[in-house]
NUDREN-386899 format. One record per residue: residue number from 1; residue in three letters; x, y, z of N, C-alpha, C, CB in turn. Coordinates in pm, whole numbers, always signed. Glycine has a CB too. Layout:
N
 num residuo    n_x    n_y    n_z   ca_x   ca_y   ca_z    c_x    c_y    c_z   cb_x   cb_y   cb_z
 NUM     ALA      X      Y      Z      X      Y      Z      X      Y      Z      X      Y      Z
...
This chain:
221
 num residuo    n_x    n_y    n_z   ca_x   ca_y   ca_z    c_x    c_y    c_z   cb_x   cb_y   cb_z
   1     MET +11735  +9232  +9725 +11752  +9088  +9747 +11609  +9061  +9812 +11891  +9045  +9847
   2     LEU +11570  +8967  +9802 +11428  +8965  +9914 +11441  +8833  +9989 +11254  +8964  +9827
   3     VAL +11423  +8810 +10110 +11484  +8653 +10195 +11290  +8671 +10279 +11711  +8681 +10368
   4     VAL +11237  +8526 +10213 +11146  +8496 +10208 +11147  +8403 +10314 +11116  +8473 +10098
   5     GLU +11119  +8414 +10459 +11136  +8266 +10551 +11014  +8300 +10679 +11340  +8242 +10636
   6     ASP +10999  +8163 +10739 +10875  +8221 +10753 +10936  +8231 +10932 +10710  +8114 +10692
   7     GLU +11063  +8122 +11034 +11085  +8149 +11076 +11195  +8253 +11084 +11062  +8083 +11100
   8     GLU +11144  +8371 +11161 +11195  +8563 +11202 +11340  +8538 +11221 +11120  +8656 +11385
   9     PHE +11320  +8431 +11329 +11503  +8471 +11353 +11633  +8442 +11260 +11556  +8393 +11478
  10     LEU +11586  +8318 +11171 +11607  +8283 +11052 +11632  +8376 +10957 +11522  +8220 +11020
  11     ALA +11532  +8445 +10929 +11516  +8524 +10804 +11571  +8676 +10858 +11342  +8522 +10743
  12     GLU +11632  +8715 +10945 +11661  +8828 +10995 +11859  +8815 +11025 +11547  +8847 +11139
  13     MET +11911  +8636 +11034 +12007  +8627 +11051 +12074  +8630 +10893 +12015  +8525 +11141
  14     VAL +11995  +8538 +10838 +11989  +8543 +10701 +12070  +8715 +10672 +11806  +8518 +10647
  15     ALA +11921  +8772 +10686 +11958  +8913 +10628 +12073  +9054 +10650 +11852  +8961 +10649
  16     GLU +12036  +9011 +10759 +12199  +9064 +10845 +12314  +9045 +10750 +12250  +8955 +11000
  17     GLY +12359  +8909 +10751 +12490  +8853 +10678 +12458  +8888 +10570 +12532  +8707 +10678
  18     LEU +12393  +8925 +10500 +12373  +8957 +10292 +12416  +9112 +10354 +12139  +8936 +10167
  19     ARG +12356  +9145 +10437 +12392  +9291 +10419 +12527  +9356 +10460 +12298  +9362 +10487
  20     ARG +12589  +9284 +10550 +12759  +9295 +10584 +12801  +9297 +10459 +12841  +9167 +10672
  21     ASP +12759  +9198 +10346 +12820  +9212 +10229 +12774  +9263 +10134 +12852  +9127 +10192
  22     ALA +12744  +9416 +10168 +12694  +9526 +10147 +12586  +9495  +9994 +12827  +9637 +10138
  23     LEU +12504  +9375 +10053 +12322  +9391  +9966 +12243  +9448 +10008 +12229  +9284  +9947
  24     ALA +12160  +9494  +9948 +12018  +9582 +10003 +11939  +9446 +10036 +11920  +9703  +9864
  25     VAL +11876  +9441 +10121 +11778  +9327 +10164 +11686  +9384 +10233 +11831  +9213 +10245
  26     ASP +11556  +9323 +10137 +11441  +9326 +10213 +11353  +9165 +10272 +11351  +9415 +10115
  27     VAL +11266  +9175 +10385 +11238  +9073 +10438 +11089  +9083 +10462 +11321  +9052 +10546
  28     ALA +11047  +8896 +10407 +10918  +8855 +10388 +10899  +8754 +10509 +10894  +8793 +10240
  29     LEU +10781  +8744 +10616 +10755  +8596 +10707 +10652  +8512 +10601 +10660  +8629 +10892
  30     ASP +10575  +8568 +10542 +10512  +8475 +10471 +10466  +8509 +10294 +10390  +8451 +10564
  31     GLY +10379  +8401 +10247 +10374  +8423 +10114 +10296  +8544 +10085 +10323  +8310 +10048
  32     PRO +10196  +8551 +10094 +10101  +8706 +10076 +10216  +8818 +10121  +9932  +8720 +10208
  33     SER +10329  +8828 +10184 +10396  +8960 +10268 +10480  +8965 +10102 +10520  +8925 +10467
  34     ALA +10542  +8861 +10085 +10647  +8824  +9978 +10558  +8889  +9812 +10678  +8612  +9987
  35     LEU +10463  +8784  +9800 +10404  +8863  +9649 +10381  +9016  +9722 +10215  +8780  +9566
  36     ARG +10348  +9041  +9797 +10308  +9205  +9804 +10453  +9285  +9742 +10270  +9263  +9998
  37     LYS +10566  +9252  +9819 +10659  +9327  +9765 +10666  +9333  +9670 +10748  +9318  +9786
  38     LEU +10665  +9179  +9589 +10683  +9166  +9451 +10661  +9200  +9376 +10673  +9114  +9411
  39     GLU +10535  +9261  +9415 +10438  +9341  +9313 +10568  +9516  +9306 +10212  +9373  +9418
  40     PHE +10547  +9555  +9482 +10584  +9716  +9414 +10755  +9724  +9382 +10539  +9865  +9552
  41     GLY +10826  +9615  +9375 +10948  +9630  +9420 +11056  +9501  +9333 +10932  +9617  +9594
  42     GLU +11122  +9528  +9250 +11241  +9469  +9136 +11322  +9422  +9257 +11337  +9598  +9011
  43     TYR +11364  +9297  +9216 +11450  +9200  +9302 +11553  +9188  +9228 +11395  +9063  +9338
  44     ASP +11660  +9125  +9226 +11724  +9047  +9147 +11741  +8917  +9193 +11833  +9098  +9118
  45     VAL +11760  +8898  +9346 +11700  +8717  +9388 +11629  +8727  +9487 +11810  +8593  +9437
  46     MET +11595  +8592  +9451 +11481  +8616  +9586 +11510  +8419  +9658 +11235  +8664  +9496
  47     VAL +11529  +8480  +9831 +11540  +8363  +9880 +11459  +8300  +9901 +11586  +8356  +9956
  48     LEU +11371  +8168  +9901 +11285  +8153  +9887 +11257  +8006 +10008 +11274  +8162  +9742
  49     ASP +11150  +8026 +10089 +11124  +7886 +10161 +11020  +7814 +10129 +11111  +7893 +10293
  50     ARG +11041  +7710 +10134 +11005  +7645 +10008 +10781  +7624 +10139 +11171  +7427  +9946
  51     ASP +10803  +7591 +10222 +10755  +7607 +10310 +10681  +7743 +10415 +10828  +7550 +10335
  52     LEU +10564  +7809 +10381 +10546  +7903 +10370 +10377  +7895 +10463 +10576  +7941 +10219
  53     PRO +10373  +8002 +10541 +10225  +8005 +10577 +10207  +8111 +10465 +10175  +8048 +10748
  54     GLY +10006  +8084 +10449  +9981  +8200 +10383  +9926  +8138 +10212 +10136  +8303 +10391
  55     VAL +10043  +8128 +10190 +10070  +8098 +10042 +10207  +8052 +10024 +10047  +8222  +9951
  56     HIS +10202  +7917  +9965 +10330  +7828 +10025 +10376  +7888  +9860 +10313  +7606 +10080
  57     GLY +10591  +7842  +9956 +10687  +7883  +9829 +10655  +7863  +9724 +10799  +7834  +9817
  58     ASP +10618  +7679  +9651 +10588  +7679  +9552 +10496  +7790  +9476 +10556  +7579  +9555
  59     GLU +10428  +7801  +9504 +10276  +7920  +9484 +10381  +8060  +9425 +10157  +7976  +9699
  60     VAL +10431  +8122  +9529 +10459  +8193  +9519 +10585  +8207  +9423 +10446  +8218  +9615
  61     CYS +10687  +8119  +9361 +10746  +8085  +9298 +10669  +8086  +9151 +10792  +7986  +9355
  62     ARG +10581  +7990  +9079 +10516  +7967  +9041 +10533  +8089  +8945 +10430  +7927  +9114
  63     ARG +10412  +8208  +9040 +10373  +8330  +8995 +10477  +8436  +8986 +10273  +8372  +9072
  64     VAL +10587  +8403  +9050 +10670  +8445  +8991 +10734  +8488  +8835 +10706  +8392  +9037
  65     VAL +10744  +8319  +8846 +10765  +8243  +8676 +10655  +8274  +8604 +10772  +8066  +8664
  66     GLU +10487  +8283  +8633 +10359  +8292  +8508 +10382  +8481  +8494 +10138  +8222  +8585
  67     GLN +10492  +8581  +8574 +10446  +8707  +8504 +10545  +8755  +8462 +10378  +8803  +8572
  68     GLY +10693  +8668  +8449 +10778  +8708  +8353 +10874  +8785  +8451 +10709  +8791  +8229
  69     LEU +10913  +8716  +8588 +10959  +8841  +8647 +11124  +8843  +8623 +10915  +8847  +8813
  70     LEU +11204  +8871  +8653 +11343  +8865  +8623 +11393  +8833  +8683 +11404  +8935  +8597
  71     THR +11347  +8818  +8848 +11397  +8781  +8990 +11441  +8599  +8965 +11246  +8814  +9127
  72     ARG +11547  +8615  +9057 +11577  +8460  +9014 +11598  +8419  +9164 +11729  +8425  +8896
  73     ILE +11562  +8266  +9158 +11552  +8218  +9310 +11599  +8103  +9355 +11431  +8208  +9352
  74     LEU +11641  +8119  +9490 +11738  +8016  +9566 +11600  +8003  +9644 +11908  +8070  +9658
  75     MET +11597  +7819  +9620 +11444  +7839  +9739 +11494  +7706  +9790 +11230  +7843  +9666
  76     LEU +11501  +7739  +9967 +11524  +7627 +10083 +11404  +7511 +10122 +11548  +7713 +10222
  77     THR +11488  +7476 +10159 +11383  +7318 +10180 +11428  +7267 +10351 +11451  +7147 +10027
  78     ALA +11411  +7189 +10387 +11416  +7081 +10504 +11441  +6963 +10427 +11276  +7064 +10601
  79     SER +11348  +6974 +10355 +11388  +6862 +10293 +11507  +6852 +10166 +11268  +6818 +10252
  80     GLY +11537  +6740 +10211 +11679  +6730 +10020 +11669  +6607  +9971 +11899  +6738 +10040
  81     THR +11586  +6554  +9946 +11537  +6422  +9855 +11534  +6466  +9703 +11371  +6365  +9900
  82     VAL +11633  +6363  +9633 +11608  +6421  +9492 +11509  +6430  +9446 +11655  +6374  +9404
  83     ARG +11380  +6416  +9472 +11237  +6401  +9384 +11236  +6564  +9433 +11075  +6264  +9444
  84     ASP +11188  +6619  +9592 +11201  +6739  +9588 +11261  +6872  +9541 +11207  +6733  +9642
  85     ARG +11390  +6814  +9519 +11503  +6887  +9426 +11442  +6980  +9328 +11591  +6782  +9338
  86     VAL +11426  +6829  +9241 +11379  +6828  +9092 +11236  +6898  +9113 +11368  +6659  +9016
  87     SER +11157  +6841  +9187 +11023  +6927  +9184 +11005  +7064  +9262 +10914  +6840  +9238
  88     GLY +11139  +7188  +9269 +11123  +7289  +9339 +11168  +7392  +9204 +11212  +7285  +9488
  89     LEU +11258  +7308  +9116 +11333  +7336  +8996 +11238  +7359  +8882 +11430  +7224  +8965
  90     GLY +11161  +7238  +8892 +11048  +7238  +8834 +10946  +7333  +8805 +11008  +7172  +8879
  91     LEU +10967  +7408  +8901 +10871  +7487  +8894 +10923  +7658  +8876 +10791  +7451  +9021
  92     GLY +11026  +7635  +8877 +11088  +7755  +8817 +11214  +7860  +8880 +10974  +7834  +8798
  93     ALA +11306  +7758  +8981 +11362  +7784  +9044 +11492  +7798  +9018 +11332  +7734  +9108
  94     ASP +11585  +7873  +9034 +11665  +7898  +8946 +11803  +7800  +9050 +11670  +8083  +8905
  95     ASP +11846  +7781  +9155 +11845  +7676  +9270 +11810  +7629  +9404 +11914  +7666  +9284
  96     TYR +11906  +7518  +9450 +11829  +7508  +9537 +11889  +7416  +9669 +11715  +7462  +9471
  97     LEU +11902  +7454  +9773 +11994  +7470  +9935 +11886  +7413 +10047 +12041  +7672  +9986
  98     THR +11896  +7292 +10053 +11872  +7228 +10213 +11958  +7307 +10315 +11924  +7054 +10227
  99     LYS +11820  +7311 +10386 +11864  +7345 +10548 +11892  +7218 +10641 +11737  +7430 +10628
 100     PRO +11979  +7215 +10692 +12068  +7383 +10726 +12146  +7357 +10659 +12136  +7442 +10872
 101     PHE +12187  +7526 +10626 +12289  +7553 +10565 +12443  +7637 +10605 +12227  +7602 +10484
 102     ALA +12544  +7637 +10504 +12641  +7707 +10570 +12629  +7830 +10515 +12772  +7653 +10562
 103     TYR +12651  +7950 +10606 +12598  +8108 +10522 +12665  +8112 +10414 +12629  +8261 +10596
 104     ASP +12797  +8038 +10388 +12872  +8108 +10311 +12851  +8044 +10152 +13018  +8104 +10372
 105     GLU +12806  +7895 +10192 +12736  +7842 +10075 +12593  +7952  +9999 +12675  +7684 +10139
 106     LEU +12524  +7972 +10079 +12444  +8051 +10045 +12464  +8158  +9995 +12390  +8066 +10111
 107     LEU +12611  +8255  +9999 +12609  +8390  +9994 +12698  +8358  +9837 +12683  +8488 +10146
 108     ALA +12711  +8241  +9812 +12783  +8260  +9669 +12737  +8193  +9634 +12908  +8254  +9630
 109     ARG +12591  +8151  +9639 +12458  +8084  +9543 +12422  +8200  +9536 +12334  +7968  +9595
 110     VAL +12404  +8308  +9577 +12294  +8459  +9579 +12384  +8541  +9504 +12249  +8547  +9751
 111     LEU +12494  +8563  +9495 +12585  +8628  +9425 +12632  +8575  +9273 +12691  +8632  +9513
 112     ALA +12619  +8432  +9232 +12632  +8363  +9146 +12453  +8390  +9063 +12689  +8213  +9212
 113     LEU +12365  +8403  +9142 +12230  +8367  +9055 +12213  +8599  +9075 +12049  +8197  +9181
 114     GLY +12265  +8673  +9103 +12254  +8797  +9100 +12400  +8814  +9003 +12238  +8866  +9258
 115     ARG +12432  +8756  +8962 +12565  +8774  +8811 +12434  +8736  +8701 +12755  +8603  +8801
 116     ARG +12381  +8636  +8696 +12299  +8613  +8623 +12163  +8703  +8559 +12279  +8522  +8677
 117     SER +12144  +8791  +8666 +12001  +8871  +8649 +12027  +8980  +8584 +11925  +8915  +8778
 118     HIS +12155  +9000  +8594 +12193  +9113  +8512 +12337  +9086  +8355 +12252  +9226  +8651
 119     PRO +12341  +9147  +8288 +12439  +9089  +8154 +12579  +9056  +8217 +12465  +9219  +8015
 120     ALA +12678  +8999  +8136 +12714  +8921  +8171 +12879  +9078  +8255 +12714  +8776  +8039
 121     LEU +12892  +9087  +8320 +12996  +9168  +8390 +13117  +9089  +8407 +12949  +9216  +8526
 122     PRO +13240  +9154  +8432 +13385  +9096  +8497 +13370  +9092  +8638 +13520  +9190  +8466
 123     PRO +13409  +8993  +8710 +13411  +8972  +8847 +13481  +9134  +8911 +13510  +8817  +8881
 124     VAL +13577  +9164  +8740 +13667  +9286  +8811 +13615  +9407  +8806 +13799  +9308  +8755
 125     LEU +13536  +9527  +8849 +13569  +9638  +8758 +13660  +9714  +8763 +13495  +9708  +8747
 126     GLU +13688  +9791  +8641 +13786  +9903  +8638 +13780 +10036  +8578 +13882  +9859  +8588
 127     ARG +13782 +10156  +8629 +13744 +10237  +8612 +13762 +10357  +8705 +13656 +10198  +8587
 128     ALA +13811 +10497  +8640 +13896 +10572  +8694 +14040 +10585  +8792 +13828 +10612  +8728
 129     GLY +14113 +10460  +8728 +14189 +10446  +8839 +14171 +10335  +8962 +14180 +10565  +8887
 130     LEU +14065 +10343  +8964 +14003 +10228  +9069 +13966 +10115  +9018 +13884 +10264  +9140
 131     VAL +13955  +9975  +9137 +13940  +9879  +9047 +13863  +9795  +9220 +14114  +9814  +8940
 132     LEU +13801  +9767  +9142 +13670  +9685  +9227 +13630  +9520  +9235 +13538  +9742  +9164
 133     ASP +13663  +9485  +9318 +13673  +9320  +9275 +13564  +9282  +9395 +13862  +9227  +9293
 134     THR +13489  +9233  +9273 +13305  +9173  +9375 +13319  +9041  +9442 +13137  +9130  +9249
 135     ALA +13413  +8974  +9412 +13428  +8778  +9447 +13478  +8892  +9643 +13657  +8612  +9294
 136     ARG +13578  +8921  +9622 +13662  +8963  +9736 +13592  +9133  +9804 +13842  +8974  +9663
 137     ARG +13531  +9189  +9757 +13463  +9262  +9789 +13566  +9411  +9883 +13355  +9167  +9859
 138     GLN +13664  +9381  +9778 +13759  +9487  +9807 +13782  +9572  +9695 +13885  +9436  +9851
 139     VAL +13818  +9718  +9724 +13835  +9822  +9638 +13985  +9886  +9621 +13741  +9920  +9682
 140     THR +14055  +9875  +9575 +14200  +9954  +9573 +14170 +10086  +9431 +14361  +9807  +9523
 141     GLN +14283 +10168  +9473 +14377 +10296  +9410 +14479 +10300  +9399 +14382 +10399  +9454
 142     GLU +14548 +10273  +9260 +14670 +10354  +9250 +14713 +10219  +9343 +14680 +10541  +9311
 143     GLY +14654 +10066  +9343 +14718 +10002  +9451 +14707 +10044  +9612 +14846 +10011  +9414
 144     ARG +14614 +10082  +9646 +14591 +10112  +9774 +14457 +10108  +9815 +14639 +10225  +9800
 145     PHE +14448  +9969  +9939 +14376  +9971  +9980 +14276 +10029 +10064 +14402  +9928  +9981
 146     LEU +14142 +10073  +9996 +14045 +10150 +10035 +13942 +10096 +10133 +13990 +10190  +9928
 147     ALA +13931 +10169 +10268 +13859 +10112 +10380 +13750 +10137 +10366 +13889 +10144 +10497
 148     LEU +13611 +10066 +10278 +13502 +10108 +10219 +13393 +10075 +10379 +13471 +10011 +10050
 149     SER +13286 +10130 +10382 +13160 +10059 +10443 +13099  +9941 +10387 +13055 +10145 +10445
 150     ARG +13010  +9928 +10406 +12964  +9833 +10295 +12844  +9894 +10213 +12919  +9691 +10359
 151     LYS +12787 +10016 +10258 +12695 +10099 +10131 +12759 +10146 +10071 +12603 +10199 +10147
 152     GLU +12918 +10187 +10124 +13042 +10285 +10024 +13031 +10229  +9890 +13227 +10270 +10074
 153     PHE +13072 +10063  +9942 +13110 +10022  +9862 +13001  +9939  +9757 +13204  +9970  +9917
 154     ALA +12840  +9928  +9767 +12717  +9894  +9692 +12727 +10019  +9627 +12574  +9858  +9772
 155     VAL +12731 +10197  +9666 +12758 +10257  +9614 +12846 +10286  +9459 +12770 +10277  +9693
 156     LEU +12948 +10293  +9519 +13073 +10240  +9442 +13082 +10119  +9332 +13160 +10197  +9545
 157     GLU +13001 +10029  +9326 +12987  +9960  +9269 +12820  +9932  +9190 +13047  +9887  +9345
 158     THR +12775 +10024  +9218 +12697 +10055  +9147 +12679 +10168  +9055 +12633 +10046  +9206
 159     LEU +12776 +10257  +9084 +12841 +10363  +8929 +12930 +10312  +8860 +12919 +10504  +8952
 160     MET +13043 +10239  +8912 +13104 +10199  +8822 +13039 +10088  +8717 +13208 +10164  +8883
 161     ARG +12938 +10023  +8757 +12856  +9886  +8644 +12732  +9964  +8562 +12759  +9723  +8760
 162     ALA +12796 +10111  +8609 +12670 +10188  +8475 +12760 +10230  +8389 +12557 +10343  +8516
 163     SER +12899 +10174  +8451 +13024 +10265  +8316 +12969 +10414  +8281 +13025 +10167  +8120
 164     GLY +12981 +10520  +8313 +12940 +10629  +8289 +12797 +10701  +8276 +12994 +10634  +8210
 165     ALA +12716 +10610  +8290 +12588 +10689  +8264 +12550 +10739  +8396 +12468 +10603  +8199
 166     VAL +12439 +10798  +8368 +12409 +10853  +8524 +12338 +10779  +8552 +12353 +10983  +8562
 167     VAL +12328 +10786  +8716 +12232 +10691  +8808 +12155 +10804  +8857 +12307 +10590  +8939
 168     SER +12040 +10801  +8919 +11957 +10930  +8984 +11983 +10864  +9096 +11786 +10974  +8948
 169     GLY +11946 +10935  +9212 +11951 +10939  +9323 +11873 +10802  +9408 +11906 +11068  +9342
 170     GLU +11739 +10808  +9352 +11616 +10697  +9370 +11637 +10563  +9331 +11496 +10731  +9292
 171     ASP +11766 +10545  +9234 +11829 +10414  +9161 +11881 +10420  +9298 +11938 +10408  +9004
 172     LEU +12001 +10461  +9305 +12058 +10448  +9427 +12016 +10390  +9560 +12082 +10547  +9447
 173     ILE +11892 +10476  +9609 +11819 +10410  +9706 +11735 +10236  +9659 +11707 +10533  +9746
 174     GLU +11727 +10239  +9543 +11634 +10114  +9566 +11713 +10005  +9503 +11478 +10127  +9496
 175     GLN +11835 +10013  +9518 +11924  +9917  +9492 +12039  +9904  +9600 +11975  +9943  +9362
 176     VAL +12014  +9991  +9717 +12183  +9971  +9780 +12144  +9986  +9937 +12324 +10120  +9721
 177     TRP +11996 +10027  +9914 +11948 +10050 +10051 +11831  +9971 +10055 +11920 +10198 +10088
 178     GLU +11742  +9971 +10152 +11620  +9876 +10195 +11490  +9969 +10193 +11644  +9805 +10358
 179     GLU +11386  +9894 +10153 +11233  +9909 +10106 +11189 +10046 +10186 +11125  +9759 +10154
 180     ASP +11247 +10097 +10361 +11172 +10181 +10402 +11287 +10274 +10377 +11101 +10163 +10536
 181     THR +11338 +10299 +10350 +11434 +10403 +10293 +11357 +10495 +10200 +11557 +10334 +10213
 182     SER +11426 +10648 +10241 +11346 +10777 +10185 +11418 +10828 +10113 +11299 +10878 +10270
 183     TYR +11417 +10857  +9944 +11530 +10967  +9942 +11578 +11070  +9992 +11537 +11008  +9877
 184     ARG +11455 +11117 +10074 +11471 +11260 +10183 +11519 +11209 +10330 +11298 +11352 +10210
 185     THR +11641 +11129 +10309 +11725 +11105 +10418 +11809 +11199 +10447 +11791 +11001 +10406
 186     ASN +11865 +11185 +10268 +11940 +11227 +10307 +12104 +11122 +10262 +11882 +11252 +10441
 187     ALA +12047 +11027 +10268 +12133 +10909 +10265 +12217 +10847 +10147 +12058 +10819 +10300
 188     VAL +12175 +10906 +10043 +12235 +10885  +9958 +12359 +10966  +9967 +12163 +10895  +9861
 189     ARG +12312 +11114  +9967 +12437 +11243  +9997 +12554 +11161 +10113 +12344 +11424 +10098
 190     VAL +12506 +11157 +10193 +12600 +11129 +10337 +12686 +10999 +10259 +12484 +11069 +10518
 191     THR +12640 +10910 +10242 +12728 +10800 +10179 +12797 +10836 +10109 +12682 +10708 +10118
 192     LEU +12770 +10974  +9917 +12878 +10995  +9893 +12982 +11109  +9916 +12864 +10974  +9809
 193     SER +12913 +11192 +10023 +13032 +11279 +10045 +13148 +11208 +10163 +12967 +11433 +10103
 194     LYS +13109 +11073 +10239 +13215 +10974 +10264 +13278 +10913 +10198 +13194 +10902 +10316
 195     LEU +13205 +10822 +10065 +13317 +10756  +9960 +13398 +10889  +9921 +13241 +10670  +9804
 196     ARG +13330 +11000  +9875 +13441 +11062  +9799 +13533 +11102  +9906 +13398 +11185  +9705
 197     SER +13498 +11121 +10042 +13677 +11193 +10123 +13762 +11042 +10098 +13672 +11250 +10376
 198     LYS +13767 +10929 +10027 +13831 +10811 +10031 +13898 +10856  +9908 +13748 +10673 +10037
 199     LEU +13869 +10899  +9844 +13929 +10895  +9737 +14051 +10972  +9724 +13848 +10922  +9653
 200     ALA +14169 +10915  +9616 +14232 +11026  +9600 +14226 +11135  +9510 +14319 +10996  +9596
 201     ASP +14128 +11070  +9398 +14039 +11219  +9300 +13906 +11205  +9350 +14026 +11209  +9094
 202     GLN +13855 +11313  +9399 +13786 +11340  +9473 +13628 +11308  +9349 +13838 +11490  +9545
 203     SER +13663 +11382  +9218 +13607 +11439  +9086 +13554 +11352  +9009 +13697 +11503  +9006
 204     VAL +13624 +11233  +9082 +13615 +11078  +8969 +13437 +11066  +8987 +13731 +10878  +9055
 205     ILE +13350 +11139  +9100 +13225 +11039  +9098 +13136 +11214  +9059 +13179 +10916  +9299
 206     GLU +13068 +11232  +8965 +13049 +11369  +8928 +12892 +11371  +8962 +13095 +11409  +8762
 207     THR +12891 +11508  +9033 +12716 +11500  +9026 +12658 +11587  +8960 +12642 +11515  +9150
 208     VAL +12558 +11557  +8881 +12483 +11576  +8747 +12335 +11620  +8810 +12479 +11418  +8639
 209     PRO +12356 +11773  +8818 +12227 +11857  +8909 +12095 +11818  +8870 +12223 +12025  +8889
 210     GLY +12014 +11798  +8904 +11906 +11767  +8854 +11834 +11650  +8742 +11898 +11863  +8826
 211     ALA +11936 +11521  +8809 +11992 +11439  +8717 +11966 +11280  +8835 +12180 +11502  +8665
 212     GLY +12126 +11307  +8894 +12158 +11218  +8949 +12350 +11200  +8939 +12062 +11114  +8889
 213     TYR +12468 +11086  +8975 +12535 +11064  +8968 +12556 +10969  +8856 +12550 +11060  +9058
 214     ARG +12747 +10991  +8819 +12785 +10983  +8705 +12950 +10945  +8757 +12745 +11121  +8613
 215     MET +13053 +10812  +8737 +13136 +10828  +8708 +13236 +10820  +8579 +13142 +10795  +8775
 216     ARG +13347 +10948  +8598 +13376 +10974  +8469 +13496 +10818  +8426 +13450 +11155  +8464
 217     ALA +13555 +10907  +8288 +13622 +10747  +8299 +13766 +10823  +8305 +13594 +10609  +8138
 218     GLY +13897 +10762  +8357 +13992 +10787  +8401 +14095 +10926  +8298 +14040 +10644  +8420
 219     ASP +14038 +10898  +8191 +14150 +10978  +8127 +14007 +11144  +8104 +14240 +10866  +7927
 220     GLU +13898 +11165  +8145 +13836 +11296  +8123 +13855 +11407  +8204 +13715 +11283  +8120
 221     ARG +13853 +11485  +8187 +13870 +11630  +8229 +13763 +11696  +8260 +13927 +11705  +8139
């Protein structure tokens, strides 16, 4: 996730809310910063304020479309006229939200756009006896609810979405943590250790030496 908003308090408030919902979020406070982050990072969804300093939000949106990036765009604006909404969507934005907005609505729109940035997947993922409900942000194992932190939930979701493929530590950092997190911080290994300790069968998450991690299917031994 990339939140682009020049009102720093609002930007950080939105970012912290999304992080509480197990999303990895970067923040940019102006147009040039947003373009630099888009150049070096891959984002599923960008929450983009339209009235940005430096480079207008319309131009940021236009460049994302011109470069063929897969980033979905939720455009924010203080103007809610039909003409403005049509104009924003005409630039290539995927959705439009007028300020002030309810956080729950923004979250619902962000999650919907995130689903569109990937191949369609069921809202409930099942593997190795685990059931992960992406809408309710809940995980159960054999009917027992697991109390996971937001990072543990996000790591587990990433591994389950990979359907048994190996996910490298670097990919987990990119998808789950913020941009200033280094793989050398041991964040992945610490989070995986805590996650495994909460599972009835810790072996369902396998370490593949020199490659990363994967989830085995429930019937594998």
